[in-house]
C-alpha positions as CSV (number, residue, x, y, z in Angstrom):
1,M,165.4,69.0,31.0
2,L,162.5,69.5,28.8
3,S,164.8,71.2,26.0
4,S,167.0,68.2,26.2
5,I,164.2,65.7,25.7
6,Y,162.4,67.9,22.9
7,P,164.8,70.2,21.4
8,D,162.5,71.1,18.5
9,Y,159.6,72.3,20.6
10,D,159.1,75.5,22.4
11,V,160.2,74.9,26.1
12,G,158.1,77.4,27.5
13,E,154.9,76.1,26.1
14,L,156.1,72.5,27.1
15,T,156.8,73.7,30.7
16,N,153.2,75.1,31.0
17,A,151.8,72.0,29.4
18,V,153.6,69.9,32.0
19,I,152.4,71.7,35.0
20,S,148.9,71.8,33.7
21,A,149.0,68.1,33.0
22,Y,150.2,67.1,36.5
23,W,148.6,69.8,38.5
24,S,145.2,69.8,37.2
25,G,142.1,70.9,39.1
26,E,142.6,72.1,42.7
27,S,146.2,70.6,43.2
28,R,149.1,72.9,43.4
29,P,153.0,72.3,43.7
30,R,154.8,72.6,46.9
31,R,156.9,75.8,47.4
32,R,159.9,73.5,48.1
33,G,160.8,70.1,46.8
34,R,160.6,67.2,49.3
35,V,163.8,65.3,50.2
36,A,163.2,61.7,50.5
37,G,164.6,59.4,53.2
38,N,163.6,59.8,56.9
39,T,160.4,61.9,55.9
40,I,159.0,59.1,53.5
41,W,160.5,55.9,54.7
42,S,161.8,54.0,57.7
43,E,162.6,50.5,59.1
44,K,158.7,50.1,59.4
45,D,158.4,49.9,55.8
46,T,157.6,46.7,54.2
47,Y,155.6,45.7,51.0
48,V,153.5,42.9,49.9
49,I,153.3,42.1,46.1
50,T,150.1,40.8,44.7
51,Y,147.7,40.7,42.1
52,G,144.1,42.1,42.6
53,N,142.6,38.6,42.1
54,S,145.3,36.5,43.9
55,L,142.5,35.7,46.4
56,V,139.1,34.6,45.0
57,D,135.9,33.0,46.3
58,G,133.5,33.1,43.2
59,E,131.3,35.3,45.5
60,H,132.9,38.5,46.7
61,K,135.0,41.1,44.7
62,P,138.6,40.0,44.7
63,L,139.7,43.4,45.8
64,D,137.2,43.1,48.8
65,L,139.0,39.7,49.6
66,L,142.5,41.3,49.4
67,Y,141.5,44.0,51.7
68,D,140.2,41.4,54.1
69,F,143.5,39.6,53.9
70,L,145.7,42.5,54.4
71,N,143.5,43.8,57.3
72,R,143.2,40.5,59.0
73,Y,146.6,39.1,58.6
74,L,149.1,41.7,57.8
75,K,147.9,44.9,59.6
76,G,150.7,46.3,61.9
77,T,153.3,44.1,60.1
78,I,153.2,45.2,56.4
79,K,152.8,48.8,55.7
80,G,152.6,48.8,51.9
81,V,150.9,46.8,49.2
82,H,151.8,46.7,45.5
83,I,148.6,45.7,43.6
84,L,149.9,44.6,40.1
85,P,147.9,46.2,37.3
86,Y,144.2,46.3,38.3
87,F,143.2,48.1,35.1
88,P,141.2,46.5,32.2
89,F,143.5,44.4,30.0
90,T,143.9,41.7,27.2
91,S,146.8,39.8,28.0
92,D,150.1,39.5,30.2
93,D,148.0,39.4,33.2
94,G,147.2,43.0,33.2
95,F,150.3,44.6,31.5
96,A,148.5,45.1,28.2
97,V,146.2,47.7,29.5
98,T,143.2,49.1,27.6
99,D,142.2,51.9,29.9
100,Y,144.4,53.6,32.5
101,Y,141.6,55.4,34.1
102,T,139.5,52.5,35.0
103,V,139.7,49.7,37.5
104,N,139.1,46.1,35.8
105,S,135.4,45.5,37.0
106,A,136.3,41.7,37.4
107,L,138.4,43.0,40.5
108,G,136.1,45.9,41.9
109,A,136.2,49.7,41.4
110,W,138.3,52.7,42.4
111,E,136.3,52.9,45.8
112,D,137.9,49.4,46.6
113,I,141.4,50.6,45.5
114,Q,140.9,53.7,47.8
115,R,140.0,51.6,50.6
116,I,143.0,49.8,50.6
117,A,145.1,52.9,50.0
118,G,143.4,54.5,53.3
119,K,145.1,51.6,55.3
120,F,148.2,50.6,53.6
121,R,150.7,52.6,51.2
122,L,149.6,51.8,47.8
123,M,152.0,51.1,45.0
124,S,150.5,51.1,41.5
125,D,152.0,50.5,38.1
126,L,152.3,53.0,35.4
127,V,152.8,50.8,32.5
128,L,154.2,53.5,30.1
129,N,156.1,51.5,27.7
130,H,153.1,49.9,25.8
131,C,149.4,49.4,25.8
132,S,147.0,46.9,24.6
133,S,146.5,46.5,20.7
134,Q,142.8,46.4,21.7
135,S,142.8,49.8,23.4
136,V,140.7,52.7,22.2
137,W,144.0,54.4,21.7
138,F,145.4,52.0,19.2
139,S,142.0,51.7,17.5
140,E,142.1,55.4,17.0
141,Y,145.6,55.2,15.6
142,L,144.5,52.6,13.1
143,Q,141.9,55.0,11.9
144,G,144.4,57.8,11.5
145,H,142.7,59.9,14.3
146,E,144.6,62.7,15.9
147,P,146.3,62.8,18.2
148,Y,146.6,59.0,18.5
149,D,148.0,58.7,15.0
150,R,151.4,59.8,16.4
151,Y,151.1,57.9,19.8
152,F,152.8,54.6,18.7
153,F,156.4,53.9,17.4
154,E,156.8,52.8,13.9
155,A,159.8,51.2,12.1
156,D,160.8,50.0,8.7
157,P,161.8,46.3,8.4
158,A,164.5,47.3,6.4
159,D,165.9,49.5,9.3
160,D,169.0,48.1,11.2
161,L,167.6,46.6,14.3
162,T,170.5,44.2,15.1
163,N,171.7,46.3,18.1
164,V,168.1,46.3,19.8
165,V,168.2,44.6,23.1
166,R,165.4,42.2,23.4
167,P,163.7,40.7,26.5
168,R,161.5,38.4,24.4
169,A,162.0,35.9,21.4
170,H,159.2,37.1,19.1
171,P,159.6,39.2,16.0
172,L,160.1,42.8,17.1
173,L,157.9,44.5,14.5
174,R,154.2,43.7,13.8
175,E,152.6,44.8,10.5
176,V,149.2,46.6,10.7
177,E,146.7,48.1,8.4
178,T,146.0,51.7,8.9
179,A,143.8,54.4,7.4
180,N,147.4,55.8,6.3
181,G,148.5,52.5,4.8
182,S,150.5,49.6,6.0
183,K,152.7,50.3,9.1
184,H,155.1,48.2,11.3
185,V,154.6,49.0,15.0
186,W,157.3,48.3,17.6
187,C,156.3,45.4,20.1
188,T,159.2,45.0,22.7
189,F,157.1,42.6,24.9
190,S,154.4,41.0,22.6
191,H,152.5,41.7,19.5
192,D,149.5,42.6,21.7
193,Q,151.5,45.3,23.5
194,I,152.4,48.3,21.2
195,D,155.0,50.5,22.3
196,F,154.4,54.1,22.5
197,D,156.3,56.9,20.7
198,F,157.7,59.1,23.4
199,S,159.3,61.4,21.0
200,N,155.9,62.9,20.7
201,P,155.4,65.0,23.8
202,E,151.7,64.4,23.8
203,V,152.3,60.9,24.9
204,L,154.5,62.2,27.8
205,L,151.8,64.7,28.7
206,E,149.1,61.9,28.6
207,F,151.1,59.7,31.1
208,L,151.6,62.8,33.3
209,R,147.9,63.2,33.5
210,I,147.6,59.6,34.3
211,M,150.1,59.8,37.1
212,R,148.2,62.6,38.7
213,F,145.0,60.8,38.2
214,H,146.3,57.9,40.3
215,V,147.8,60.0,43.0
216,D,144.4,61.7,43.4
217,R,143.0,58.2,44.0
218,G,145.5,57.4,46.9
219,V,148.4,55.9,45.0
220,R,151.7,56.8,46.7
221,T,154.3,54.6,45.4
222,I,154.5,54.7,41.4
223,R,156.3,51.8,39.6
224,L,157.4,52.8,36.3
225,D,157.1,49.5,34.3
226,A,159.7,48.7,31.7
227,V,160.7,52.2,31.7
228,A,164.2,51.4,30.2
229,F,162.7,50.7,26.9
230,I,160.5,53.7,26.5
231,W,162.8,55.7,24.1
232,K,163.7,54.5,20.8
233,E,166.4,55.7,18.2
234,I,166.9,53.3,15.0
235,G,170.7,52.1,15.1
236,T,170.9,52.2,19.0
237,P,170.2,49.4,21.5
238,C,167.0,51.3,22.4
239,I,167.3,50.7,26.1
240,H,168.6,53.2,28.8
241,L,168.8,56.1,26.3
242,R,169.7,59.6,27.5
243,Q,166.0,60.9,26.9
244,T,164.8,57.8,29.0
245,H,166.6,59.0,32.1
246,E,165.4,62.7,31.4
247,I,161.9,61.5,31.5
248,V,162.5,59.8,34.8
249,R,164.2,62.9,36.2
250,L,161.1,64.9,35.1
251,M,158.8,62.5,36.9
252,R,161.0,62.7,40.0
253,L,160.7,66.5,40.0
254,L,157.1,66.5,39.9
255,A,156.8,63.9,42.6
256,D,159.1,65.8,44.9
257,Y,157.0,68.9,44.4
258,S,153.8,67.0,45.0
259,D,152.0,67.7,48.4
260,E,151.5,64.0,48.6
261,A,154.7,62.0,49.7
262,V,155.0,60.3,46.2
263,V,157.8,57.8,45.6
264,L,159.0,56.7,42.3
265,I,160.3,53.2,41.6
266,T,161.9,52.0,38.4
267,E,161.4,48.5,37.1
268,T,164.6,47.7,35.2
269,N,165.3,44.1,34.8
270,V,168.8,44.3,33.7
271,P,172.4,43.8,34.6
272,N,173.4,45.6,37.9
273,I,175.2,48.5,36.8
274,E,172.6,49.3,34.2
275,N,170.0,49.0,37.0
276,L,172.2,51.3,39.4
277,S,172.1,54.1,36.8
278,Y,168.3,55.0,37.5
279,F,169.2,56.6,40.7
280,G,170.8,59.1,38.4
281,N,172.5,61.9,40.6
282,R,169.9,61.5,43.4
283,N,167.5,63.0,40.8
284,E,166.0,60.0,39.2
285,A,164.2,57.3,40.8
286,H,163.6,57.3,44.5
287,A,163.9,53.6,44.7
288,I,165.3,50.8,42.3
289,Y,164.6,47.1,42.4
290,N,167.4,45.2,43.5
291,F,167.2,42.8,40.7
292,S,170.5,40.9,41.1
293,L,169.4,39.9,44.7
294,P,167.0,36.9,43.7
295,P,169.3,35.1,41.5
296,L,172.3,35.5,43.9
297,I,170.2,34.6,46.8
298,L,169.0,31.5,45.0
299,Q,172.4,30.4,43.6
300,A,174.1,30.9,47.2
301,L,171.4,28.6,48.8
302,L,171.4,25.9,46.0
303,T,175.4,25.6,46.1
304,G,175.8,26.4,50.0
305,N,178.3,29.0,48.7
306,S,178.0,32.7,49.4
307,T,181.1,33.7,47.4
308,H,179.2,35.5,44.4
309,L,176.6,37.1,46.8
310,N,179.3,38.3,49.2
311,A,181.3,39.8,46.3
312,W,178.4,41.5,44.7
313,Q,177.2,42.9,48.3
314,M,180.8,44.2,49.0
315,A,180.8,46.3,45.5
316,M,177.2,47.7,46.1
317,P,177.4,51.2,46.8
318,P,175.2,52.6,49.6
319,A,172.1,54.3,48.2
320,Q,172.4,58.0,47.7
321,R,170.7,60.3,50.2
322,G,167.1,60.5,49.2
323,C,167.2,57.0,47.5
324,C,166.9,53.5,48.7
325,Y,166.9,49.8,47.4
326,F,163.9,47.8,47.1
327,N,164.7,44.3,48.1
328,F,162.8,41.3,47.0
329,T,163.4,37.5,46.4
330,A,160.8,36.6,43.9
331,S,158.2,38.4,41.9
332,H,155.2,37.6,39.5
333,D,157.6,37.6,36.6
334,G,160.1,34.8,37.9
335,I,163.8,35.1,38.9
336,G,165.6,37.0,36.2
337,L,168.9,36.0,34.9
338,R,170.1,39.2,33.3
339,P,170.7,40.6,36.5
340,A,173.2,37.9,37.1
341,E,175.0,38.6,33.8
342,G,178.8,39.4,34.9
343,L,178.1,38.1,38.3
344,L,177.8,34.5,37.6
345,S,179.3,32.3,34.8
346,D,177.3,30.7,32.2
347,E,178.1,27.4,33.8
348,E,176.9,28.7,37.1
349,I,173.6,30.0,35.5
350,T,173.3,26.5,33.8
351,E,173.8,24.7,37.1
352,M,171.2,26.8,38.9
353,I,168.6,26.3,36.0
354,D,169.2,22.7,36.1
355,A,168.5,22.5,39.7
356,V,165.2,24.7,39.5
357,T,163.8,22.8,36.6
358,G,164.6,19.5,38.6
359,F,162.2,21.1,41.2
360,G,159.6,21.7,38.6
361,G,160.4,25.0,37.4
362,K,160.5,26.5,33.9
363,V,162.7,28.7,31.8
364,S,161.8,31.5,29.4
365,M,164.0,32.8,26.7
366,R,165.0,36.2,25.1
367,R,166.2,36.7,21.5
368,M,169.9,37.8,21.2
369,P,171.2,40.0,18.2
370,D,172.6,37.0,16.6
371,G,169.2,35.4,16.3
372,K,169.8,32.9,19.1
373,D,167.9,32.4,22.4
374,R,169.5,32.9,25.7
375,P,167.7,32.1,29.0
376,Y,166.0,35.4,30.4
377,E,164.3,34.3,33.6
378,M,163.5,31.2,35.6
379,N,159.8,30.6,36.3
380,V,159.3,28.7,39.5
381,S,157.5,29.2,43.0
382,L,160.2,30.5,45.3
383,Y,159.5,27.9,48.0
384,D,159.7,25.2,45.3
385,A,162.9,26.5,43.9
386,M,164.5,25.8,47.3
387,K,163.3,22.1,47.5
388,G,166.9,21.1,47.6
389,T,170.4,22.0,46.5
390,C,172.1,21.5,43.2
391,E,172.8,17.8,44.6
392,G,169.0,17.1,44.7
393,E,166.0,17.4,47.1
394,D,166.6,17.4,50.9
395,D,164.6,17.9,54.1
396,Y,165.7,21.6,54.4
397,N,163.0,23.3,52.2
398,L,161.6,25.5,54.9
399,E,165.0,26.4,56.5
400,R,166.5,27.3,53.3
401,F,163.4,29.3,52.3
402,L,163.2,31.2,55.5
403,C,167.1,32.0,55.2
404,S,166.4,33.7,51.9
405,Q,163.7,35.9,53.5
406,A,165.8,36.8,56.5
407,I,168.6,38.1,54.1
408,A,166.2,40.2,52.3
409,M,164.8,41.7,55.5
410,A,168.1,42.6,56.8
411,L,169.8,44.1,53.8
412,E,170.1,48.0,53.3
413,G,166.7,49.0,51.6
414,I,163.0,48.3,52.0
415,P,161.9,44.7,51.8
416,A,159.0,43.4,49.8
417,F,157.4,40.0,49.8
418,Y,155.4,38.4,46.8
419,I,152.2,37.1,48.3
420,H,153.0,33.5,47.0
421,S,156.3,33.6,48.7
422,L,154.4,34.8,52.0
423,L,152.2,31.8,51.6
424,A,154.7,29.1,50.4
425,T,152.5,28.7,47.4
426,P,153.8,25.3,45.4
427,N,154.4,25.6,41.7
428,D,151.0,25.9,39.7
429,I,151.6,23.6,36.9
430,S,147.9,23.3,36.0
431,G,148.1,27.0,35.5
432,V,150.9,26.7,33.0
433,E,149.1,23.7,31.1
434,K,145.9,25.8,31.0
435,T,147.6,29.0,29.7
436,G,150.7,27.7,27.9
437,I,152.6,30.7,29.7
438,N,155.5,29.8,31.8
439,R,154.9,32.6,34.3
440,A,151.5,31.2,35.3
441,I,153.5,28.8,37.6
442,N,153.9,31.4,40.1
443,R,150.7,33.4,39.6
444,H,148.3,30.8,41.5
445,R,144.9,32.0,42.5
446,W,144.0,30.9,46.0
447,N,140.5,30.0,46.8
448,Y,140.3,32.5,49.9
449,P,138.2,30.1,52.3
450,D,140.7,27.3,51.5
451,L,143.7,29.6,52.3
452,Q,142.0,30.7,55.6
453,Q,141.6,27.1,56.4
454,K,145.3,26.4,55.9
455,L,146.5,29.3,57.8
456,A,144.3,28.4,60.6
457,D,145.8,24.9,60.7
458,G,149.2,25.5,62.1
459,T,150.5,22.3,60.5
460,S,150.2,23.4,56.9
461,R,153.2,24.6,55.0
462,Q,151.3,27.9,54.2
463,A,150.7,28.5,58.1
464,I,154.3,27.5,59.2
465,A,156.0,29.7,56.4
466,F,153.5,32.6,56.9
467,N,154.0,32.7,60.7
468,H,157.8,32.3,60.6
469,I,158.0,35.2,58.1
470,K,155.6,37.3,59.9
471,R,157.4,37.0,63.1
472,M,160.6,37.9,61.4
473,I,159.0,41.1,59.9
474,G,157.5,41.9,63.3
475,I,161.1,41.8,64.6
476,R,162.7,43.6,61.9
477,I,160.2,46.8,61.8
478,R,161.2,47.5,65.5
479,Q,165.0,47.9,64.8
480,P,166.3,51.3,64.0
481,A,169.7,49.4,62.5
482,F,167.4,48.3,59.7
483,H,166.4,51.7,58.5
484,P,166.7,51.5,54.6
485,N,169.5,54.0,54.8
486,A,171.4,52.6,57.8
487,T,175.0,52.0,57.4
488,Q,176.0,48.6,56.1
489,F,179.3,46.8,56.0
490,T,180.0,43.4,54.4
491,L,181.6,40.7,56.7
492,Q,184.2,38.2,55.7
493,L,183.2,35.0,57.5
494,G,183.9,32.2,54.9
495,E,182.0,30.8,51.9
496,Q,179.1,29.2,54.1
497,L,178.3,32.4,55.8
498,F,176.7,35.6,54.2
499,G,177.0,38.2,57.0
500,F,177.0,42.2,57.3
501,W,176.9,44.9,60.0
502,R,174.1,47.4,60.1
503,Q,174.1,50.6,62.2
504,S,171.4,52.9,63.0
505,T,171.5,56.3,61.6
506,D,171.9,57.8,65.3
507,R,174.7,55.0,65.8
508,E,173.0,53.6,69.0
509,Q,172.2,50.2,67.6
510,S,174.3,47.8,65.8
511,I,173.2,44.4,64.1
512,F,175.4,41.7,62.8
513,A,172.9,40.0,60.5
514,I,174.6,36.4,59.7
515,H,173.0,33.9,57.6
516,N,174.2,30.2,57.1
517,V,173.5,29.5,53.3
518,S,174.7,25.9,53.5
519,D,173.2,22.6,54.9
520,K,176.2,22.2,57.2
521,T,176.5,23.3,60.9
522,V,179.0,26.2,61.0
523,T,180.8,27.6,64.0
524,I,182.7,30.8,64.4
525,P,184.5,32.5,67.4
526,S,182.6,35.3,68.9
527,M,185.9,37.2,68.5
528,S,185.5,37.3,64.8
529,L,182.7,40.0,65.3
530,N,183.4,43.5,66.5
531,L,181.1,42.9,69.5
532,I,181.8,46.2,71.7
533,G,182.5,45.2,75.3
534,G,180.1,46.7,78.0
535,A,177.0,45.9,75.8
536,D,174.5,43.1,76.2
537,W,174.5,41.3,72.9
538,S,171.8,39.0,71.9
539,D,170.2,37.3,69.0
540,L,167.1,38.8,67.8
541,L,165.8,35.7,66.2
542,S,166.4,33.1,68.9
543,G,166.6,35.1,72.0
544,E,169.8,33.8,72.8
545,P,172.5,35.9,74.7
546,V,175.9,36.2,72.9
547,R,179.1,36.7,74.6
548,A,181.4,39.4,73.2
549,F,184.8,37.7,73.8
550,T,184.4,34.4,74.8
551,G,182.9,31.1,73.2
552,D,181.6,30.3,69.9
553,I,178.6,31.1,67.9
554,E,177.0,28.1,66.2
555,F,174.8,28.1,63.0
556,A,172.7,25.1,62.3
557,P,172.0,24.6,58.6
558,Y,170.4,27.7,57.1
559,Q,170.1,29.2,60.5
560,C,170.1,33.1,60.5
561,R,171.1,35.2,63.6
562,W,170.7,39.0,64.0
563,I,173.1,39.8,66.8
564,T,172.4,43.2,68.4
565,N,173.4,45.3,71.3
566,G,170.0,46.6,71.8
567,S,166.5,45.9,70.7
568,A,163.8,48.7,70.2
């Protein structure tokens, strides 16, 4: 593995350096590698995704408020929390890190992070593609000081960079003056985010030390941010290169030999087939974000047609043993459109964009090799994205939104909920106007006392949505058929319904999860489902009994039913 990544270096020396970087101090590798799956995750696993300062009050540390929110409202329902980068930073809401070993003092300290990690499984970002242009490392690079003089990727403006896959529309290279003369550094995401040069093994070793440092402080799920871009070779697309996959394999090996149950998840906002490649041969990521799910769910609910969502799900392979999908419907970045490439036509994507912008959303662009810009993601609060259909606003906002969450909960994998989806947060238009950044529309900071008042008021949209979702999660985590690796089979029930069958790993429980994605009432005969006779079937969500061979099953607009032969 190391010889494949660094053929010009002594593999023995590198191996020893890797072991010393990751297992420092008193930590030691396990005698045998851990096999993921039942030993690490179960149907009880769910995550909430949040910034460290999504809740503020002007008095307490934001991480104290987050701890209180998690403990007060989600304990026993949500098992894990992904706190987006909580390190000192200069831009991109935390993803331009200046110091990987320190907690941003505006949020709190390591003791606050560790307190949360003591109650919830903590996911943390390893922002390994780039760091802040104002970091000490980059300052040392500019001054020509070792070892940082070889930490960052340089290129020549005369190089052929036409094939480079871009997630943004700004110029790729930034000219800087260094002690060694004028240089052009590589900036995949912004000119404040300077890309590392992983062809220098010292960079990899540094990140292995950071990885161990975070594990020692309670992190158990490590999100490899923008990992697809970390290895560059001039003349290539500079994405998904062989060495990138080898580095993920190495990190997986270290995680599996950790005493701690460490899970690696790759963040690769790319077309579906490219995303799936990060499972490797059960030897890369433990989990991958199901990036095609958000745009496909939204498209189905905006059009009332599950055809594309259904076709995609039919073609999705079950996650390999020791791997699982990470299902989400919205994130801090928005709803990516690259993962819809090849699944939706340009016309269908345009139709979806028109609907979302009609509900107050924004669109961010990326630069194509021909110099033209193409839609990259939709920036919108998920609740507001579902104000209506492609025909305009209607009265089914809540029902449509809850349907999206039910789908994500029932699918094979581990469900995750962005905090502003849990709370039905509206578009933060003032945030966009203040920052000039489209993504700010879904990065609202709640005044915690105001939020608590809304949650206490059962009539607010926050309380109604939150309580509905929390109830569904509470049901979900008690069903063995919703284990992340339980069997799944896609049903063919017509374009207005999206349904699939789940079966527990012990084959005792079956669930037919069926969701009406339209604003019409839909009826199907119970005979259309393989409801085995002799069992008492019922809908987990409504509590209604379902007869196996007689009668019809009715679905109100956007109604979801989880029909099971037995509830845990």
